[in-house]
ZANUGU-509911 format. One record per residue: residue in three letters; x, y, z of N, C-alpha, C, O in turn. Coordinates in pm, whole numbers, padded with zeros to 5 digits, always signed. Example, Ala and Ser with C-alpha at 12.3 -4.5 7.8 and 13.67 -1.06 7.14 Angstrom:
ZANUGU-509911
ALA+01319-00569+00780+01230-00450+00780+01320-00330+00780+01424-00332+00846;SER+01285-00225+00708+01367-00106+00714+01290+00003+00787+01341+00114+00804;
END
This chain:
ZANUGU-509911
MET-03619+09512-13281-03533+09628-13278-03434+09610-13163-03472+09576-13051;THR-03307+09634-13192-03203+09613-13091-03195+09733-12996-03242+09841-13029;PRO-03135+09713-12880-03119+09824-12785-03038+09941-12843-03061+10057-12806;VAL-02946+09912-12932-02866+10020-12992-02956+10111-13075-02944+10233-13067;TRP-03044+10052-13155-03133+10134-13237-03233+10212-13151-03269+10325-13185;ILE-03276+10153-13043-03365+10226-12952-03293+10347-12895-03350+10455-12886;ALA-03166+10328-12855-03087+10440-12803-03065+10547-12909-03070+10666-12878;VAL-03041+10507-13033-03022+10603-13143-03150+10684-13165-03144+10806-13181;ILE-03263+10617-13166-03391+10686-13187-03421+10782-13072-03465+10895-13095;ILE-03397+10738-12948-03420+10825-12832-03328+10947-12839-03371+11058-12811;ALA-03202+10925-12875-03107+11037-12885-03149+11134-12995-03139+11256-12977;ALA-03196+11083-13108-03239+11168-13219-03362+11251-13179-03367+11371-13206;VAL-03458+11188-13116-03578+11260-13073-03542+11364-12966-03591+11477-12970;GLY-03458+11326-12872-03415+11419-12769-03341+11539-12826-03361+11652-12782;THR-03255+11514-12924-03182+11623-12988-03277+11716-13061-03264+11838-13053;TYR-03373+11660-13130-03471+11742-13201-03551+11828-13103-03571+11947-13127;LEU-03596+11768-12995-03675+11842-12896-03592+11951-12829-03643+12060-12801;LEU-03465+11924-12803-03378+12025-12744-03357+12142-12840-03359+12258-12799;LYS-03337+12111-12966-03321+12216-13068-03451+12297-13080-03446+12420-13089;LEU-03563+12230-13081-03692+12298-13089-03714+12388-12968-03763+12500-12982;ALA-03677+12341-12850-03692+12423-12729-03603+12547-12738-03645+12656-12699;GLY-03482+12530-12789-03391+12644-12802-03443+12747-12900-03427+12867-12877;MET-03505+12703-13007-03558+12796-13107-03687+12861-13058-03726+12967-13108;SER-03754+12799-12962-03881+12852-12912-03864+12954-12800-03959+13021-12762;LEU-03742+12966-12748-03721+13060-12638-03732+13204-12687-03686+13236-12796;PRO-03794+13289-12606-03802+13430-12647-03664+13496-12640-03576+13450-12567;GLU-03646+13602-12716-03517+13671-12723-03475+13727-12588-03355+13737-12559;SER-03572+13763-12504-03538+13817-12372-03464+13714-12287-03378+13750-12207;VAL-03498+13587-12303-03429+13482-12229-03287+13465-12283-03192+13451-12206;LEU-03272+13466-12415-03141+13447-12476-03047+13564-12448-02925+13545-12447;ASN-03100+13683-12426-03018+13800-12398-02991+13820-12250-02926+13918-12212;HIS-03041+13732-12166-03018+13742-12022-02867+13726-11995-02803+13641-12057;PRO-02810+13807-11905-02666+13802-11881-02613+13665-11837-02504+13625-11877;THR-02691+13593-11758-02647+13460-11714-02639+13363-11832-02543+13288-11844;VAL-02740+13366-11918-02741+13278-12035-02624+13313-12127-02558+13224-12180;ARG-02599+13441-12147-02488+13483-12234-02354+13442-12175-02263+13402-12248;ARG-02340+13451-12043-02214+13413-11977-02191+13262-11991-02080+13218-12018;ILE-02296+13184-11971-02284+13038-11986-02250+13003-12130-02164+12918-12155;ALA-02317+13066-12225-02290+13039-12367-02147+13076-12404-02088+13015-12493;HIS-02092+13176-12336-01954+13218-12364-01854+13107-12326-01753+13090-12393;TYR-01884+13033-12219-01791+12931-12171-01820+12791-12226-01743+12699-12198;LEU-01925+12773-12301-01957+12641-12356-01848+12584-12446-01816+12465-12433;PRO-01787+12663-12536-01680+12605-12618-01565+12550-12535-01509+12446-12569;ILE-01529+12619-12429-01420+12572-12344-01458+12441-12276-01377+12349-12268;ALA-01581+12432-12228-01626+12310-12162-01633+12194-12260-01593+12082-12227;LEU-01682+12219-12381-01690+12112-12481-01551+12066-12523-01528+11946-12540;LEU-01459+12159-12541-01322+12122-12578-01258+12039-12466-01190+11941-12493;ALA-01280+12079-12342-01225+12004-12229-01284+11863-12225-01213+11767-12196;ALA-01412+11850-12252-01475+11718-12253-01419+11631-12365-01395+11512-12344;LEU-01399+11690-12483-01342+11614-12594-01201+11567-12562-01163+11454-12594;VAL-01123+11654-12500-00986+11617-12463-00989+11504-12360-00914+11407-12372;ALA-01075+11516-12261-01084+11413-12157-01121+11278-12217-01067+11175-12176;VAL-01212+11277-12311-01253+11151-12374-01138+11092-12455-01117+10971-12454;GLN-01063+11176-12524-00954+11128-12607-00832+11082-12527-00751+11004-12577;LEU-00819+11130-12404-00702+11094-12324-00714+10959-12256-00616+10909-12201;VAL-00831+10899-12260-00851+10769-12196-00888+10669-12304-00980+10692-12383;ASP-00816+10557-12306-00849+10455-12406-00965+10370-12356-01018+10395-12248;GLY-01004+10270-12433-01120+10188-12399-01107+10112-12268-01207+10077-12206;GLY-00984+10085-12226-00962+10007-12104-00951+10092-11979-00924+10039-11872;GLY-00970+10223-11991-00960+10310-11876-00819+10355-11845-00794+10412-11739;HIS-00726+10332-11937-00587+10374-11919-00565+10507-11989-00631+10539-12087;TRP-00470+10583-11937-00434+10709-12002-00364+10680-12133-00276+10594-12139;ALA-00402+10750-12237-00343+10730-12370-00305+10865-12429-00361+10908-12529;VAL-00208+10930-12365-00166+11062-12411-00062+11044-12521+00034+10969-12505;ASN-00082+11114-12631+00022+11116-12733+00048+11261-12775-00034+11349-12749;TRP+00159+11282-12838+00200+11419-12870+00109+11483-12973+00096+11606-12975;ARG+00047+11405-13060-00042+11462-13162-00165+11528-13097-00206+11637-13136;THR-00220+11460-12999-00336+11515-12928-00297+11643-12855-00372+11741-12855;LEU-00182+11643-12793-00138+11761-12719-00113+11880-12812-00146+11994-12776;VAL-00057+11856-12930-00035+11965-13026-00169+12018-13077-00186+12139-13092;ALA-00265+11930-13103-00398+11974-13148-00468+12056-13040-00533+12156-13070;VAL-00454+12015-12914-00513+12090-12804-00445+12227-12792-00512+12327-12768;ALA-00314+12230-12809-00243+12358-12803-00290+12452-12914-00307+12572-12890;ALA-00312+12399-13033-00363+12482-13143-00502+12534-13110-00534+12650-13139;ALA-00585+12450-13051-00720+12493-13013-00715+12601-12904-00792+12696-12908;ILE-00624+12586-12809-00612+12686-12702-00568+12820-12759-00618+12925-12718;VAL-00476+12817-12854-00433+12943-12918-00550+13011-12986-00567+13132-12973;LEU-00631+12935-13058-00747+12994-13125-00851+13044-13026-00917+13145-13050;LEU-00866+12974-12913-00958+13023-12810-00909+13154-12751-00988+13245-12724;LEU-00777+13165-12731-00721+13291-12679-00737+13405-12779-00747+13521-12741;LEU-00739+13369-12908-00762+13469-13013-00911+13497-13034-00949+13572-13123;LYS-00995+13434-12949-01141+13453-12950-01206+13413-13083-01295+13482-13133;ARG-01161+13303-13139-01223+13248-13259-01347+13170-13219-01363+13133-13103;GLY-01434+13144-13313-01558+13069-13287-01531+12923-13257-01427+12868-13293;PHE-01628+12860-13191-01611+12720-13151-01590+12630-13272-01504+12541-13267;LEU-01666+12651-13378-01652+12565-13495-01512+12577-13554-01454+12476-13594;THR-01458+12697-13560-01323+12717-13611-01221+12646-13522-01131+12580-13572;VAL-01237+12660-13392-01145+12596-13297-01153+12444-13311-01051+12376-13317;PHE-01273+12393-13316-01295+12248-13324-01238+12190-13452-01167+12090-13449;LEU-01270+12253-13566-01222+12201-13694-01071+12213-13707-01008+12126-13767;THR-01014+12318-13652-00868+12332-13656-00801+12223-13574-00703+12163-13618;ALA-00853+12197-13455-00796+12090-13372-00805+11955-13443-00710+11876-13438;ILE-00916+11929-13507-00932+11803-13581-00832+11797-13696-00765+11695-13716;ALA-00820+11906-13770-00729+11908-13886-00584+11891-13842-00509+11815-13905;VAL-00544+11960-13736-00407+11948-13688-00377+11804-13645-00274+11748-13682;CYS-00466+11746-13570-00446+11609-13523-00443+11511-13640-00363+11418-13642;ALA-00531+11531-13738-00535+11442-13855-00409+11455-13939-00353+11354-13983;LEU-00364+11577-13960-00242+11597-14040-00119+11542-13970-00027+11493-14036;LEU-00116+11549-13839-00001+11498-13765+00005+11345-13765+00107+11288-13728;GLN-00101+11280-13807-00097+11134-13819+00001+11089-13927+00048+10975-13926;PHE+00032+11180-14021+00125+11148-14128+00271+11171-14088+00363+11131-14159;VAL+00292+11237-13972+00427+11265-13925+00470+11149-13834+00399+11113-13740;PRO+00587+11090-13863+00632+10981-13777+00659+11029-13635+00718+11135-13616;GLY+00616+10954-13538+00630+10993-13398+00763+10953-13339+00839+10877-13400;PRO+00791+11004-13222+00917+10970-13154+00918+10827-13103+01016+10783-13044;
END
């Protein structure tokens, strides 16, 4: 078994255990104000992480293009409109994908 498959299996088991732990928490923990406040900001943190990953190419150089910036702007608008994370995420993906068909400057 290669190291890649070992990493995949560890990630899958870890994800399952994390999901199981989340489902096992009592409702009183999930309704705690601190947990709710953190959960409120998770979409913003995840979007920022996705943008940061996309802005750097494999060689560690900045790779900013206008398509990514337009997709991020669309996501920010949806976040300001208080849409759900999945809606924001899928819209940003769709905008960026559709803009691949538009010739760039």
